[in-house]
N, C-alpha and C positions, 0 to 999 in steps of 0.2 A: 502493498499501500504506499509505504513511503518511498518507495523506489520509484511507482507510478507519479507521486505525487512530485519527486523531482524532477523527473522526466519532462511533467507538465508544463512544468514553470520554466524548465529551462527551454523548453519548445514556444512557450507563449513572449515571455519575456526576451530570451535571446533573440530568436527568430523575428518581431517583431521591432526592435530597436533595430537590429542588423537590417532590417528591411528600409526603414526608414535614412539611416546612415548609406545605404546603396543608393536610395532616391534622392539626398541632397548629393551624392558625391557627384552622380551621373546624370543630374537634373533630372529624373524620373518622376510619375506622379506614384507617390508613397501608397496610397490607398489602393492601387493596381496591383503593386506585389504584396501589400498586407491581405487582398483577396485571393490572389493567387495562393499565398502559404497557407492559409486557410482550409483552402482547398486540397492543399497537398496534404495536411496535417489530419484531414477529416475525411471525406467521404474517398480520397484517392488512396492515403495507406490506412486508412482507420488507426492512426495513432492518438488520436483523441477523442473524445466524444464527450463534452465538457458536461451537459445536462443530465448524463448519467454518472459521470464521476461525482459531480457536486451536489446533484439528486435537486429538491425543492427549492432549494436557495438560489440556484442560478439565476432564473430571469428575476428576482430581486433585485441581486447583484447589479444585473445589466442595467437595471432600472436606474438604480441610483448612480451609478457609474455616466449613464444618459443625463442624468439630473445634472450634474458635476459638468458636463460638457455644455448643455446647455446656460449653464449660470457664469461657465466662462465665456461665452460668445455673447452674453447679456452684458459684461463686462466690457466687452468691445462696444458697445453700442453707446455712442455720445449723440444727444439730441442735434447737438451742434453738426455734425456730420449727416444727421436726417434731413437738416434744413439746408444742407448743402446739396446733398442728392436731389433736393426737393420732389415733384412730383412723380418721379421713376419711382420711389420706393414705396407710395403710399397706393400707387397703382398694381404694384406688382404683389403686394402685401394684402390687401382689400377686394381688387377685382378679378385681379388674374385668377385666385385661389378657387373662388364656384367655377369660374368659367371651365377652368382645369379637370374639376370634379366631373363637370358635367360631360366633359369632351371624352375623357377617360373611362366613365362607365358605359359610354356609347362605343366606344373603341373597343372594349372587355368583350359586350354583347353581341355587337355585330361582325365584328373580326373575331374574336377568341373565343365566340361560340357558350358564354359562360351565362349562367343564371341569371336573371335581372337582380336578386337580392346578392349574388355573390360579386356583379359587374358593379353594383354601386359602393361596395365595400372596397373594392379593388380600385376604383376610382378615387374613392377619398384617401386613402393611404397613400396612393403614389403623388398626392399633391404637395408632398413632405420632398423638400430638398434640402437634407441634413448638414449642419455646422461642421457635422464630422467627417463629411467629404469637402465641401467647397472651401471652409478656412485652409486645411493644409495646401491644397491646388492654390488658394489667393495667394501664400507664403511666398511662392516662387514661379508667379506668372506676371511680377510688375506691372499690374493694370494702371490706368490712368485711375483716379482716387473716386470719381463718381460711378464710373461702372463697377467698381469693387465694392461700394458700398450699397448699389442694389443686390447683387450679390450675397454680402455679407445679411444685410438685412431680411430680405428675403426669406435665406435659408433658416437665420435664427429665430424669426417670429412664425414663420409657417411650420416652424417643429411641433411647438406646443399646439397650435392650432389645429395641425392637422391629426395630431394624436387626438384629440376632443373629438375631431369631426367625425373619424374612424370610430371611435366609441360613441358616440350617436348614433350612427348610421347601423352599428351592430345592434344597440339597445332595440332600435326601432323595427330592426329586421325579426328579431327573435320577439317581440309582443305580437308582431302582424303574425308571424308564424303561430301564435300561441292565440289568436284573435282576439286580443283586446287594443285595438288601433287606437280607438279612442283616451287610452291612458297617455297616447304622446302628449297632447295638448295638458294634459290633466297633471302629468308626473314628471317629464321629460323636459319640458321646457322650462318650468319653473326651477328645477332640478338643476338646470346647465345654466339660469341667471345666475342662482345664487354658489353652483360650485365659482363661476367665474368673478365671480366680486369679491367671494374667499379668499380668491387665488391672488387678484391684485391687492387687496385688502395685507394678504400674508407674505405679499412680497415685498409690498411698500414700507409694510411697520417694523422688521427687523432692520431697514436700511436706516428710518431714524433712529431708531434705537440705538446702533452701531455709532451714527452722528452723534448723538446726545451724549453718550459715554464718552466717547474721542476727545471733545472740545472741552468736556468737565475732567478730563486726564483721570479716569476711572475703569481704563484698560491699559494694564502693562503692556507694553508692546510685546514679550515676548507670547502672549497669549491673542493678540490682535486677529492675528491669520487663523489658527484654531478656532477661536469663537465664529469667525466668519463663515468658515468653512463649515462648521456644525450649525450653524444657525440655515446655511443653505441647503444640506442635508435634510433638516429638520421639517422644513416649509414643502419643501417636495412629499414629505412621507404623511405629513398631514393633510395636505389638500389631496393627495392622491387616492387617502384613504375615502376620503368623502366621495369623489368621482376620479374615475382611472383618466391621466391625460392632462387634470387640473396641476397634478405638483409642477409638471414640467412648464407650466405657463407661472405659478408661481415661483421657481428656481429663477427663470429668465427674468421676472420682475425686479428680483430681489438685486440679481447684476445689477441692471440697468439704474434701478435706483442709486445702489452706490455708487457708480460711475458719478451720475448727473446729481448728485449732492455734494459732487466735492469732497468725499470724505477724504482727509489726509491720511498719508501712508498707504496710500493704495498701490504707489508702484512697487512694493516688494512683494504684494500679492498678486500683482500682475505675472511679475517674473516665474513667483512659482506655480501660479495657475496654467502658465504657458508650458512649464517642464512638464506637470504632471499630466497636460491636456495632451501632450504626444504620447506618453507613458499610456494613458487610459485608455487613449482612440487606438493605438496599437494593439492593446490585450483585446480590447471589444471585438474589433474586427477580425483578429485571428478567431478568436470563441466562437463567434457568432457562425463565423462559416465554415469550419470545423464541426460545428453542430449539426451543418444540413446532414439529413439522411441522402443515400445513393436512391432510394425510392422517389423523392422528392424530385431529382435530379431526371429520374426517368420517366417522371410524369410530362414533362418538356415534350413539346408538339408543336408541328408546324403551322397551327392555329395562335399557340401562345406567342411564339416567335413571329409571326404577321403583326398580333396586337402589339408587340414590344417594340416593334417596327415604326407602328404606328404612333405608340405614345413619343417615339422620338422626332419623328419626321411630320407629323400633324399637328397631335393635341396640343403639345407645348409650344410648338411656333404659331400655331392657330389661336390658342389660348391669349401669348404675349401680345400679337398683332391685335387681337381684340380688343384688349385690356390697356393697350398703349395708344390707340387712335387718338387722334388731336391731342397728343401728349408733346413735351417739349425735349422726348427722348429723339436724338438720330438715328436713322435710318440704322447707322453702324452697329449703335449699341440695340436697338430693338432686335435687331437678326441676331447679335451675338448671345443676347440675355434668353432668347427664342430658343437659342441651341442648348446651352449650358444649362444644366439642371441634373446633375448625379444624386441617387438616390443615396441615403447612408444606412446609418445605424437604427433609427426610430422607425423607419420602414421595416425595418426587418424585423424587429422586436415586435412593433405593431400586428405584422402579418401573422407571425408562426402564433401568437396568443388567440386575436381576429378568428383568421382562417379555421384554427380548430374548435371557437365555440361557436361557428356559425355551421360546421359540419355537426358537429353534437345537434344544433338545432334543426338540422333533417334537411337544409338545402342543397338542392343538386348543383353539383358544380363548385362545392363549396371546398372541396380537397384540391382545386384547383386553382387557388387564390395564392398559397403561400408559393408555389413553383413560380408563377406568372409573378409575383412580384420580385423574387429574386431574379429573374431572369430581366427585369427592368434594374434592379439594383446591379449586376453585373455589367450588363449592357452599358449602362450610362458610366459607370466607374471606367471602364475601360475605353470609348471612343470620347467620353469627355475630359476624360484624364490626360491622352494625349491629344486631342484636337485643340485644349483651350490654348496653350502658348501659342503656335501656328496659327490660330482663326485670328485669337486678337491681334498677333502683328501685323496679319494681312489686312485687317479693317485699322490698322492704325489705333488700336484701342491701350498700345503697350506704352511703357516710358522705355529708355533706350536699355538695349542686353548687354553693351558693352559695360565692361565694369567702369565704373564714375569713381570720381576723386572730390571730396568735399575738403575745401581749406578755409579754416576757422580764421579769421583774421585778416583785413585786410590793409596790407602795407606796400612798401616798394619793391621787395624783395619776393613776396608770394603773389602779388598781381603778375610778376613778371613771371614764376613759375605756372601759374594758370595761364599766361599768354602762348606762352610754349608748349604746353599739354592741350588747350585749344587748338592751336593751328597745326597741332600732329593729329588732328581728330580725336583726343581722348576726351570724352566726355567730363567736365570738370566743375563745381560750383564752388564758388566764392562767397564767403557770408561772413557779414559783419553787421554791428548793431548802428552803425553810424554811415549814413549815406554819404557823403562826403568821400570817406574813405574807397566807396565801391564806384565812386564816378570815373578813374580811370579804366577801370574792367568794364563798366558798362561802354563807356565810348569805342572801346576795344573790341564790344560785341561778345564779350565774356560772360557766361550765363552768372549772376549774382543771386542773392537773397538775401534781404535784410532782416534780420531775425536775432531775437535774443535766445540761444540753444537751451539755457536752463528755464525756461518758461514753457506753458503747456502750448501757447500759441507757436513759440518757436520749434518744438517736435513735432504737431503738427503740420506746420510749412513742412519741414523737412520731409515728411512721411510722403507728402504729394511730390516731390521730387528727390524720390530715394537713391542713395549714396553706397557705395560698398567698401570705402576704404576713406578714413579720414584723418587730416592732419590738421593740428591744432597750432598755429604759429603767431599766437599775442605775445607780447612783451610780457605778458604777469603770467608768470610760470602756472602759479596757484589757479587760476582761471581755465588755463589750458587742461589742467589736472581734473579739474572738476568736469570738464566738457567732455574729456575721454571715458572719465569714472559713469558718467550720466549714460553717456552713449555707447559704451563696450558692450552690454546686453544684447542692444539689437546691431551692431555690427560685427561684432566677436572680438576678444580682447587682441588678439592678433593682429587687428587691422584698424586699431585706433593709435594714432602716432602722436608725439608733440615734440615741440624743441624741448632740448636739455633744459633742465631746470636748473643745472649746474652739478658739476663733480659731487660737492660735498653733499645733496640731497638725494643723490642717486645710491648712498651707502644701503644695501638691503635690510641694516637692522635700524639704523638708526635715522636714515634717512625717510623720503617720502615713500611711502607704501606703496606694492605694485598696482595694487586693487584699487587705488586713490590716482593713478595717473594713467599717463598711455606708455607705452612704447616708446623710446628715447629716438628719435629721428637723425639717424646718422652715429657719430660717436658723440662722447659724455662732452668733448667740449665745444661743439657745436650750438650752442644756444643763440638766442636772438639776439644778442650783442654783436657776434661773431657773424652771422648772413647780413645783417644791418650794415657794420660796417665793410664788410665786403662789398657789397650792393654800392656804398659809395664810393669807393675804390676803381669801382667800373667792373667789377666781375658781373658776370650775367649768366642764367640758365641757358643752356643749349642741349639739342636733342641729334645725337650721334647713331647711326647703324652698330649694332652690337657684333663684334667678329670674332673678339674673345674677350675674357674676364675684363671687366675694368678697372683700371688702377684706382686705390682706395687711398684712406688717409688714416695710418695707425692711430691707436687711441695716444701714443705716447709722441705725437711729433707736434704736441701744443702745449702750452704751459699755460699763461692765464690771456684771456679772449678778450680781456678788457680794456686795451690798448691796440692801436693798428699797428703796431707792430707784432704784437703778439698775434694779431689775425693774420698778418700775413706769414708769418713763423707756422702757425698752424694749418695754412692751405696749402704750404709749397713743401711738401716731403722729399722733393727732389726727383720724384716720379711721375710730374704734371701738376702743373697749376689749378686743382679742378677737386671740387667735394662733388661725388659720386651719390647722389641721391634717391635715385630709382630707376627702374628697369620695366619698360613697358611691353609688356607681351599683349598685343592685338588679339581684343576678343577672345582673352583666356584671363588676365589678372594684370595686377599693379604690384611688382614688386618693390615693394618699399625698404630702402635699405636702414639697418636698426644694429647697435652693439649687442643688441638683447635676443639675436636669433643665434640658436643653436646651430642651424646649419645656413648657413648664407647662401642665396641663390646665387647662381651664375649664370647671366646672359647665354644667351643661345643665338645661332645666326638668324637673322628677322627681327630679334628683340630691338627695341630704341632705349639706350642709355641717357639719361636726363643728369645733368651734373650742371653743377654752377662752376663757370672757368673764368679764370683771371682774363683780363684784356691783352689781345695781340699786341707783340712790341711797337706794332704802329701806331694802336690808339693810346698806351701808355705813355708813349713818348710827349 
């Protein structure tokens, strides 16, 4: 028993996280790899059968995990983004859902040959475009902010609404089967209204409570995140006890309320929940797919496959077309959103439970609901997962795929560096809080951003123009460290750099903590004063093709950079008057030099070396 449990944990955790890493490394949709892994573990080799191993606690565990995922999604829904996305979000979450339900039911009946009862249930289930699938795809797609907001809001809001809709349809069909259809208006509608109001209240009240306790310093920092996560699971359990599906709505509302009430200290929660979210999604997809029986897959038929294609190529596009008529969405956005609608964990969980209950109620073709839904899930994950980036690029709904460098601090030498990269065709963004400092770059056509990156507005503005690497190049070493520490979780700690704060401050024990600053740009002696002094003496950045490893500056080649002579000594080691800053590997990476690199990257033919070089003799004379 213990050996089987150990094997199961190894397969789910190790395999799931391994699939996530492979997807990140090779830019593949992680959901597709997780789905394939689950099929291999379950129906393929029968190595795992989670519901049999865990027993009756399996589905409650899945439900709690889904509640965490929708709570995490709720934390990402800022009403300011809703206002920015505008009318499109409202149409996708309010108008499109009932249209897709009706069209999905018609496709199930006339194309898939399902009985009307099973068709209405199938249509209700497939309106869900879960955040478990959409959000991981958005992380790697680099979509423009507005279209990304469309898909994010639709996925997170439709998840609980779709689950509730499927529950209502199931209850109505069971009651109708018992010939008590008059009970729908007497019992179900009031029950629905009460459950909805309770879910809203249960979501908002704990958020108000957390904010009340926080501003009065009644929650110790060590208990803040455990309390919030416990409240999220509690409101889910309470509301789900009253009505199936209402718990998902309550958990979503709780996350939305926390974000929009501006509760302090939420950044730590967002970091933790993002990491936990990756772990939970990985495990859930593997477990749910591995739990499929072969007989479910054997019930797939040509009518079900034809119905699946109808859902993809007719139901969703027509539903989006009708719901967005006379809206402010461009035709590219309408076409893209009409195609991208991958289904996920909530659809799978609801189909497994609701299909079985409908079958027990005696409805014909109810046994086809689960395989039909899983056919839609598998097809949408594969087709939408692999086509999202290419289609978005074709419709010009993505930002640049080239690695982008953000430079914080507009001054003479950083503007010169940005100009060289810009002329080379490397996407670059120069950031400063002072408009006057950005003026030379703007006149040269270099992309600029006037923002304070330590503010919420600055972070949101940077999200709209995402970068892959960052160099903090202001005269204030402490500010540079704060910016790098703030953005390191987003960029990656190996991708944020700052000009050296000084040799003394780099001491591993007494100096600035590595977690409180970025990697050192170049050598410890290359501080802001050095770059500024060299620029005044005529040094400029230049790009040269790489034919061999570029000469660099040894750490011992400089003493104090506080004077012009010291700066000159630091920059002239005898093998060339240049400070090699970075290597640009077109379309792949920007290799920024740092003394803290354990394995320095060597340039290869085809790379471009960016270095600050001394003026030619004719220029210096």
